[in-house]
C-alpha positions in Angstrom: 165.7 125.2 118.0 166.6 122.1 115.6 168.8 123.0 112.6 167.0 122.8 109.4 170.0 121.7 107.4 172.1 118.6 108.5 175.1 118.0 107.0 175.8 114.3 106.4 179.2 113.5 107.3 180.6 109.8 108.3 181.9 107.4 110.5 180.5 104.3 111.3 178.2 103.7 114.9 175.8 101.2 115.3 172.2 102.0 114.9 169.7 103.4 117.7 166.0 104.7 117.5 166.2 104.1 113.4 163.2 103.2 110.9 164.8 101.2 107.6 162.6 101.2 104.6 164.1 98.9 101.5 161.9 98.0 98.8 162.3 98.5 94.3 162.5 102.0 92.5 158.9 103.6 92.7 157.4 101.2 95.7 156.8 105.0 97.5 159.8 105.0 99.7 160.5 108.5 99.8 156.5 109.5 99.9 155.5 107.1 102.9 159.1 107.7 104.5 158.0 111.5 104.4 155.3 111.2 106.2 156.0 108.9 108.8 159.1 110.9 109.7 156.5 113.8 110.2 154.2 111.3 112.4 157.1 110.6 114.2 158.7 113.4 114.8 162.1 111.7 113.1 164.4 113.1 110.8 163.9 111.7 107.0 167.1 110.7 105.2 166.5 109.9 101.6 169.2 107.4 101.5 168.3 107.2 97.2 168.8 110.4 96.8 172.3 110.6 98.0 173.3 108.4 95.2 171.2 110.1 92.8 173.0 113.1 93.9 176.6 111.2 93.3 174.7 110.7 89.9 174.6 114.3 88.7 177.8 115.2 90.2 179.5 112.6 88.3 177.6 113.2 84.7 178.3 117.2 85.3 182.3 116.2 85.6 182.5 114.0 83.0 183.1 110.9 85.2 182.5 107.5 83.7 180.4 105.0 85.9 182.5 102.3 85.3 185.7 104.7 86.4 185.6 103.3 90.2 188.8 106.0 91.7 187.5 108.8 90.1 184.1 108.0 92.3 185.5 107.0 94.4 187.7 110.4 95.0 184.3 112.1 93.7 182.7 110.4 96.6 185.7 111.4 99.9 185.2 114.7 99.0 181.1 114.9 98.2 179.0 117.4 100.6 175.6 116.5 100.5 172.8 118.1 102.6 169.1 117.9 103.6 167.4 121.4 103.8 163.6 121.6 104.9 161.3 123.6 102.8 157.4 123.6 104.2 156.9 119.8 104.2 159.1 119.0 101.2 162.7 118.3 101.4 165.0 120.2 99.5 168.2 118.0 98.5 172.2 119.8 97.7 175.1 118.8 96.1 178.2 120.7 96.6 176.2 123.6 97.8 173.9 123.1 94.5 170.0 122.4 95.0 169.4 118.9 92.9 165.8 118.2 94.0 164.4 118.1 90.4 167.9 117.0 88.6 167.8 113.7 90.4 164.5 112.9 89.5 164.8 112.3 86.0 164.2 109.1 85.1 168.4 109.1 83.4 169.6 110.1 86.5 168.2 107.2 88.0 169.4 104.6 85.8 172.7 106.3 86.6 172.4 106.3 89.8 171.8 102.5 90.0 175.0 102.2 87.9 177.2 104.3 90.1 175.5 102.7 93.0 177.3 98.9 92.1 181.2 100.4 93.2 182.4 99.6 95.6 184.0 102.8 97.1 181.0 104.5 96.3 178.2 102.4 98.7 181.4 102.1 101.5 181.7 106.3 101.4 177.7 106.7 101.4 176.7 104.0 103.8 179.6 105.8 106.0 177.4 109.3 105.6 174.4 107.6 106.4 175.5 105.5 109.4 176.8 109.1 110.7 173.1 110.7 110.4 171.7 107.8 111.8 174.5 107.6 114.8 171.9 109.5 117.4 169.2 107.7 116.1 165.4 109.2 115.2 165.8 109.1 111.8 163.7 107.2 109.3 165.8 105.9 106.4 164.9 104.5 103.1 167.2 102.7 100.1 168.3 99.5 98.2 169.7 98.4 101.1 168.5 100.1 104.2 168.0 97.4 106.6 170.3 94.9 105.3 174.0 97.0 104.8 173.4 100.4 106.0 171.0 99.8 109.1 171.2 96.3 109.6 170.1 96.5 113.6 167.7 99.0 113.0 164.9 98.3 115.4 162.2 98.9 113.1 162.1 97.4 109.5 160.3 97.6 106.6 160.1 96.3 102.5 157.7 97.6 100.8 157.0 96.6 97.5 153.8 97.5 94.6 153.2 95.6 91.4 155.2 97.1 88.5 152.7 98.8 86.4 151.5 100.1 89.1 155.4 101.8 90.2 155.7 103.0 86.3 152.1 104.9 86.9 153.2 106.5 89.6 156.5 107.7 88.4 155.0 108.9 85.3 152.2 111.1 87.4 155.2 112.4 89.5 157.3 113.6 86.4 154.0 115.1 84.5 152.9 116.8 88.1 156.5 118.4 87.5 156.5 119.1 84.2 158.5 116.8 83.1 158.2 115.0 79.6 157.2 111.3 80.4 156.4 108.3 78.2 155.1 105.8 80.4 156.1 102.5 78.1 159.9 103.9 78.5 159.0 104.7 82.7 158.0 101.1 82.5 161.2 99.6 81.4 163.2 101.7 82.9 161.7 100.1 86.3 162.2 96.8 84.9 165.8 97.4 84.5 166.5 98.7 87.5 165.2 95.9 89.2 166.6 93.7 87.1 170.0 95.7 87.9 169.6 96.1 91.2 168.8 92.6 91.9 171.5 90.8 90.5 174.4 93.1 91.1 177.6 91.7 93.2 177.5 94.5 95.7 174.8 95.1 97.9 171.8 93.7 96.0 168.1 94.1 96.4 167.0 91.8 99.0 164.9 92.3 102.0 166.3 91.5 105.6 165.1 88.5 107.1 162.9 90.5 110.2 162.0 93.0 108.1 158.0 93.7 107.9 157.1 93.3 104.0 154.0 95.2 102.8 152.6 95.4 99.2 151.7 99.2 98.7 149.8 98.4 95.6 146.6 99.1 96.5 147.7 101.7 99.5 148.0 105.1 99.3 151.0 106.3 101.2 149.0 107.6 104.2 147.9 104.3 104.6 151.6 102.5 104.3 152.8 105.2 106.7 149.6 104.1 109.5 150.6 100.4 108.7 153.9 100.9 109.7 153.2 102.6 113.1 151.1 99.9 113.8 154.1 97.8 113.7 155.9 100.1 115.3 153.6 100.7 118.1 153.4 96.8 118.2 157.1 96.5 118.6 157.8 99.0 121.0 155.2 97.7 124.1 157.4 94.3 123.8 
């Protein structure tokens, strides 16, 4: 029986049967990635959740987002794992369930800041590559196709109009009973886009061989179906 919890630790190795999904915040990467992983029978690796977990732990320990040495030390000793709960996936950091905490908008902004730091990106990239060492994973993030898994067999860049991305995040937060104002969410998304695209280290961009999908008018299931069509077509070649 497959272990329901996979600890993510790391060494670098070439990727195999990996589906990598890039794109900006709110484009639907996590939702689509989970659906796709279930359809393919693959492990789902939420790389964005890992950066958010770092942000949660840094905040808890009082580590500033510009303190690279402290962040690097934190990441070297960090334990992140994913645990299945029905069709959902819980995120554990240092043994604590941070699934809900990491989705708070404030943590999202903090995660974007700490992810700019080289020690953080290097440490988490090693963890992520270790998770993909045996292949058969769906990995989503903001540099998954360009930095973490540049040799992934299947690459996608998922986008959506900023207004639609704000509406989606607003609905997600309200459904979880969290306070949310769509104007603030829109502003945060705009800041995240600028921050992620302009950073010097691993900026958000599409890999040249990634398949581009605009999800603005599509449901997550429809996006996953489009991806499966591409995967089947490429697998036949």
